N, C-alpha and C positions, 0 to 999 in steps of 0.2 A: 620496417620496425627496427632492424639492427642499426640502420643509419640514425634513427631517432634516439635509440638508446645510447649510441656513441656521443651524440650531441649532448644528451642529458648528462652523461658522465663528464664530458668536457666542461660543461657549464658548472658542474659541482666542483671540479678541480679549480676552475677560475674563481668561484665564489669563496670556497672554503680551504683550498689547498695552500694558499699563501699565508694563512693566518690561523694558528692553532686556537686562538681565542674567539673565533667566530661562533655565534650562537647556534645551538642545535636544538632539535625537537626531541624531547624525551617522553616516551609513552609507556605506561605501566598497566599491566593487567592485575587488579587488586584481589582476584579470587583464584582459588586453587582448582581451576579447570581450564581446559583449552578453549580458545575462541577463534573460530575460523570466519573469514570474511567480515571482520569487525569494521564497521564504517566509522571513520573519524572525519570531523568537519572543522575547518579553520576559517574564521572570519577574515576578510581581506584587511580590515583595519588592524586586527591583531597581527597579521603577517607584516603589513607595511610598517607598523610601529616597532617591530622586533628584528627584522632582517634588512640587509642592505637593499636600497631601492634599485629595482631593475631598470634597464633601458626600456624605452617605449616599445610596445609590441611584443614584450616577453611575457610568458606565462609560467606559473610555478609547477614544479613536479616534486614528489617526495621520493627519496631513495633510502633503502636500507642496505648499506654497504654498496655492493655492485648491482643490487636488484632495484629496478624501477617499479614502484608500487602502482597498481592500477588506480587511476584518478580521473577527475574531471573538474573543470572550473565552471561555475554556474552563475549566470546573470539572473538573479531572482526577482528583481524589480523591473526588468525590461528596459533599462536605460542604455543598453548597449555595452556596458562594462561589467566584468565579473565581480561577484560579491563574496563567493565562498569557494574554497578548495575542499573537495570531498575525495577521500581515498580509502582504500581497503588495507587492513593489516591482519596478519595471522599471529596469534599469541599462544605460547605454551603456558601452563599454569604458573601464575605469579611472575610472569616474565616481564622484564623491563628492557626496552629497546631504545637505542639512540639513533634517530633518523636525521637525514640531511635534506635541506631544501635547495632546489636548483631551479634555474630559469632557462627556458628554451624559447626560440622564436615561435610565434603562434602557428605558423605554417609547418613547423617541424614537430608539433606536439604528437606524441605517440598515439597510434590507434589501438587502444586496448580492446579486448574482447567485450562486445556489448552483451551484458547479462541482465539488463532491465529494459522495459519498453512501455510506452504509453501510446494509445491510438484512439482517435475519433475519425472515422472515415465517413464522409457524407456522399450519398448517392448522386451521381451525375446523370445527365440526359442519356448517355450511352450505356447506362447500367453499371459502370465502374464506380469505384469509390475513391474520392480524393481526401487524403489526410489533411486535417486542419489543426491549427494550434489554438484557435478560438472559434466558438460557435454558440449562437443562441438558439435554443430549441423553439419550435413553434409553440404558440400558446396552448395550454391544456384545454382552452375553450374551443379550439378549432377541431375539425374532424381528425380522428386518430389516423396517423400515417407513419409507417416505418421509414425513416430517412437515413439511418445510420448503419454502417457495416456491422453485421452481427447484432443489430438493433441497439448497440451499446457503446458507451465509453469503456475501453478495455485497458487493463494494465497487467503486467506479468514480470516474473523473473525466470530464472532457469529451472525453478522447481514447480511453480503453479501459475495458472492464469486466472484472472478475476475480471468481472465486468459489472456494470450497472446499466440498466435500460435507460436510454436517452429519450425518455418520454414520461408521461404522467404516471407510469407504474413505479418507476424508481425502485426496482428490486435488484439486489446483487446476486450474481451467479458465479459458477466455477467452471474452469477448464482444467481437467486433470491431465497430467503429462506422464508419458511412459519413458521419455528420454529427455536429457538436458537440452535446452534450446529455447528459442523464441518463436512463437507461432501466430500471434494475434494479427500480424499484418496480412496473413493469408486466410484468416477466418472468413467464411461467407463468400469465398471466391471459387471459381471453377477449378483452380489448381488444388484446392483442398477437399472439395466435396462437402457433404453434410457433416457438420460438427456434432450432430446428435448420434452419429454412428461411430462405434469404436474403430479407430484407425491406428496406424503404426506410431503416430505421435501422441495419441490419447483421444479425449472426447469431452464434450459438455457432460459433466457427471451429475448435475443437480437438477432435481425437479423443485420448482419454487412455488407454483400455484399462487394463492393469495397471501402467502407468508412474507416475512422479511428476507427470505432467501438466505444468503450467506453474508449477513452483516448489514442489511438495509436499516434505515433510520426511521425513528418515530419519536413522538413525544407522549409521555404519560401525564395526563391532566384529569384530575377528578376521577381516577380509576378507569379512564378511557384511553385507548391508544389512537393516536393520530399519525398516520403515515406521512412521511416527507415525500409527497407526490401531488400531482395536479396543482402545482404552484403557478402563480401568475407568470413568473419568469424562471428559466432554468438555463444556466450558462456553463460551458466548459472552457477552461483556460489551462493549457499546458504551461507548466512553470519551467521544468527542465527534463531532459531525457538523456541518458548516457550509460556508460559501462558500469558505474557503481551506484547510481540511484536514478529514479525517475519520480517526478512529482507533478501532480495536477491539482486544480481546484474545481469543485462543482459548486456553483453559486445559485441560491434559490431566493426569490423574492415573492412575497404574498403567500406565505404558508399559513393557512387558516387552522388555528388550534383553538377550539372552543370559540370564544368571542374575541380572540386575539389575532393580530396580523403580524407574523414574525418573518424574519429573514435568517438564512443560514448559509454558511460556507463550510464545506467539507474539503479539507486538504488531505489528499491521499498520497502516501509515499511508499515506494516499494524498493527493496534492496536485494542484492544477489544472495543466493544460497539459503534463503529463508522460506519457511512454509507459511508465512504470514505477511500481511501488509499493515501499515500504520494509518490510522484515521484520526485527524484532529478537527474537531467541529467547533466553530464559533457561531454563537447565536445572538441575535439582537432583536430589539423591538419590545423588550420587557424590562421589568425591574425585579431585583431580588434573585431568586434561585428557581430553576426548573429541573425537571427530570427527563433527560435524554435517554432514549431506548435504542438498543440494537439487539439482534437476536439471530436464531438459527431455525431453519425450517424443520418441521418434525413429520412431514407427510409419510415417509416410509419407516419411521422410527418404531421399533418393536421393543427396545430396551428403555430403561429409565435414563433420562438425561442427568448429568451430574453437575453439582455446584461445589467447588472445593477451593482450598488455598493453594495457589500455585507456589507461593513462598510467603514470607512474612509480610510483604508489601502488596502482593497482587492476588486478586480473586480471579477465578475462571469459571465459566459455564462451558460444558462440552457434551458432545454426543459422539458415539462411534457405533456403527451398525452396518448391516448390509443395506445401506440406504442410498447408494449411487444409482444413476440411471442404468448402469451396467449390472445392477443387482449384486455388487460386491461391496467390500468395506470402505466406508468413507467416514473420516473424522472431521469434525468442525468445532471451533472453540472461539470464545471471546474472552480476552484477558484485559483487565483494567485495575486501577488502583483500588485496593480493598476499602479504603476510607471514603471512596466516592460512590460505592454501591448503595442504593436505596431500596431496591426490590429485585427479587428473582422470581419469575412466575412462568406459567405456561398458558397461552391463550386457548380459547375454544378451538375445537377441530371442525366446527360447523363451517361449511363453505357458504359465504353470504352472497355469492355472485347473483343468485336468482333474485335477491331482494335489493342489492345495491350494486348493479353493474356499472363499472367505470369504462372498461374497454370490451365491448361485446365481441369484437373481432378476435380477441385473445382469451375470452372466457375469464376475465379478470375483474376483481373488485378491490377498491382501495381499503375496504374494511379488512383488518388483519386477522388471519386465523392460522392455525397449524404452526405456531411459533413458540419456541422456548426463548425467553428474553430476559435481559438484565437492564435495569434502570440506573442511571448515573447522574450525580449532581452536576449541574452546569449553571454558571452565572454569566452575566454579560461582560464580566471582567476577564475571564480566563477560558480558553478553549478546553473542551473535554477530549481526552485521548483514550483510545482503545486500540487493541491489536486483534485482528481477525486471522485465525489460523485454520488451515485445511490440509489434510493428508489423505492419500488414496492407497488402499491396500494393494491394488494392482501395480502400482509404481514401486512399492517396497513392502514385502511381507511383514516387516516390522510394524507397519501401520494397521495390521489386522487386530492388534491388541490395544485396549484402552490404557493399560498400564504403561505401555511404551509411549503412547501419545501424551499422557499426563507427565511422564518423566521429561519429555521434550519441552513441554510448556513450562515446567518448573525450572528447567535449565535456562530457557530464554528469560524467564522472569528474574532469575539470579543475575543475569547480565544487565537487564534494565535497571535493577536495583544497585548494581555496582559498575558504573560506567568506567571506561578507560580514563586513567589520570594522565592529563597532558600538561607538560611544563616546557618552558623555553629556557634553556641554560646558556 
């Protein structure tokens, strides 16, 4: 690491030390609050058009004085060349920073601490799990069989772990963490034991049942909810994975909604230091506008869920109660643009499994119950974005109080409403 840092500093001196008029990257926090682990992304075309062309085989780094900022270069379209530079910056209130761009050989790129992770492990003949970057799930018309590690596609950062079942259920679930670090590579292996039991790292904290769990997707059509599950095709594609962000896509074809046959792509992004992940959903196979739904399980909820303004631009629905599988405080929330919200409601608590069984082996039905949900405008022109947040009182006593959770959501909403201003000078 020290060797790589010296290379980076040498490269900076080479590129910028000889000419005071070289362009620099100026980044500004426009709000009066601190921002830690703020992710910034530069498009390669923007970089190439503004900074001196590097030699072949060189990759960009960002420096703040003598500090090399954690970063990664991402090939988003799979063509073998990088498309974006992503990096983390910490800001004081209203702070403006002048950063430098440097190039280093690809084989000397620093190994920054990995703080995000994506995984789909497919079971092998010997009972182990092999990680894959792409996989197409068996058809929902075939007999139900668990093939994935932890039954799921999983993603995490150093704060929380998330997953969605890689089968016709398509319910999202949570891993609570008691200490910073990455754990999903070991989930469902002998090295970790049962993730349903409290361990030194944490546990699976959520009971999902026939709900949408922690941010599962559905469609609201003629006052009926249609789960995004049991589709004709269901594919996983890892886009990127690294120290400052990880991204994957879940692709669905043949989603039966009333008399329609839709297709959906959910792009999931996770970043360091956050208690939330970002979901961007693109829908096709229709004209006009639809109502996409996401929500929160209410199985153990004894208090009233809340719908409130996170800030001037964002609405939130949230719950906080002793609703974890460990019988302690768990908070969950969906945050989305206020002008995109069409309905907030609570589904029935009736368990429809006896009438509409989908997965007898798991006591599961695709009919949605025990869910507090929000519906969002979506057209076939623009993806719909929401953020799903989760906090665990055993990880931090601060999360035992709804007021603290709401304050955190409002703080994050202010950041989304006021992105960092980036200019090249």
